[in-house]
C-alpha positions as CSV (number, residue, x, y, z in Angstrom):
1,M,-60.2,5.5,81.5
2,S,-57.2,5.3,79.2
3,R,-55.9,2.0,77.9
4,Q,-52.8,2.2,80.2
5,N,-55.0,2.8,83.2
6,D,-57.2,-0.1,82.3
7,V,-54.2,-2.4,82.0
8,E,-52.8,-1.3,85.3
9,H,-56.1,-1.7,87.0
10,L,-56.6,-5.2,85.7
11,Q,-53.0,-6.1,86.7
12,D,-53.7,-4.8,90.2
13,L,-56.8,-7.0,90.4
14,M,-54.9,-10.0,89.2
15,Q,-52.1,-9.4,91.7
16,R,-54.6,-9.2,94.5
17,G,-56.2,-12.5,93.3
18,E,-59.5,-10.9,92.5
19,M,-59.3,-11.7,88.8
20,T,-57.7,-14.4,86.7
21,A,-55.6,-13.7,83.5
22,D,-58.5,-15.2,81.5
23,Q,-61.0,-12.8,83.1
24,A,-58.6,-9.9,82.5
25,N,-58.3,-10.7,78.8
26,V,-62.1,-10.8,78.5
27,Q,-62.5,-7.6,80.5
28,M,-59.9,-5.9,78.3
29,V,-61.9,-6.6,75.1
30,R,-65.1,-5.4,76.9
31,N,-63.3,-2.1,78.0
32,E,-62.0,-1.5,74.5
33,R,-65.4,-2.4,73.0
34,F,-63.7,-4.6,70.3
35,R,-60.4,-6.3,69.5
36,L,-59.3,-7.0,65.9
37,V,-57.2,-10.2,65.6
38,I,-54.5,-9.2,63.2
39,N,-51.6,-11.4,64.0
40,G,-53.3,-14.3,65.8
41,L,-53.8,-15.0,69.5
42,P,-52.1,-17.2,72.0
43,A,-54.1,-20.4,72.5
44,R,-55.0,-19.6,76.1
45,V,-56.2,-16.1,75.2
46,R,-58.3,-17.4,72.3
47,S,-59.8,-20.1,74.6
48,A,-60.8,-17.5,77.2
49,L,-62.3,-15.2,74.6
50,N,-64.2,-18.1,73.0
51,A,-65.5,-19.1,76.4
52,A,-66.7,-15.6,76.9
53,V,-68.5,-15.8,73.5
54,K,-70.3,-19.0,74.7
55,S,-71.3,-17.3,77.9
56,G,-72.6,-14.2,76.1
57,E,-70.0,-11.8,77.6
58,L,-68.5,-11.2,74.2
59,E,-69.4,-11.8,70.5
60,C,-67.2,-12.7,67.6
61,L,-67.1,-12.0,63.9
62,K,-65.1,-14.6,62.0
63,K,-62.4,-13.7,59.5
64,D,-63.9,-13.0,56.1
65,G,-61.5,-12.4,53.2
66,H,-59.4,-9.3,54.2
67,K,-61.7,-8.6,57.2
68,P,-60.0,-9.8,60.3
69,E,-61.5,-11.9,63.1
70,C,-63.0,-9.6,65.8
71,Y,-64.1,-10.1,69.4
72,Y,-66.4,-7.4,70.7
73,H,-68.7,-6.2,73.5
74,P,-72.2,-7.3,72.5
75,T,-73.6,-3.7,72.4
76,F,-70.8,-2.4,70.1
77,K,-71.2,-4.6,67.0
78,H,-71.5,-1.5,64.9
79,L,-68.0,-0.4,66.0
80,A,-66.5,-3.8,65.4
81,I,-68.0,-3.9,61.8
82,A,-66.7,-0.4,61.1
83,A,-63.2,-1.3,62.3
84,R,-63.1,-4.5,60.2
85,N,-64.2,-2.6,57.1
86,R,-61.5,0.0,57.7
87,R,-58.9,-2.7,58.1
88,E,-60.1,-4.3,54.9
89,Q,-59.9,-1.0,53.0
90,E,-56.4,-0.4,54.3
91,I,-55.3,-3.8,53.1
92,R,-56.9,-3.3,49.7
93,Q,-55.2,0.1,49.3
94,A,-51.8,-1.2,50.4
95,S,-52.2,-4.1,47.9
96,G,-53.0,-1.7,45.1
97,C,-49.9,0.4,45.9
98,A,-47.7,-2.7,45.7
99,L,-49.0,-3.9,42.4
100,V,-47.1,-1.6,40.1
101,R,-45.2,-2.8,37.0
102,M,-41.5,-2.3,36.9
103,S,-42.0,-0.6,33.5
104,E,-44.1,2.1,35.2
105,I,-41.3,2.8,37.6
106,H,-38.4,2.7,35.2
107,P,-39.5,3.5,31.6
């Protein structure tokens, strides 16, 4: 299923009262296998995801340096780790590009 189809399906379940917004947020992470937390999360979403971690539905890798926090489906830890490593590498490369002396640009 595509991401758009997943969202529409979960919205339909919520509209029919078969799923809460908290359950939908957890299911979304499970469907996507992992979710990197780049720009923070609303408190309610974080609370739902943390409750899912406590119940064993999800797992979480805490932020570590440039590696972002990541919630993931328990059987896909390897994908979560790889995504975090890619993100860290992107940040390091972007930082390296930005650290150029003005004398190197305009001799």
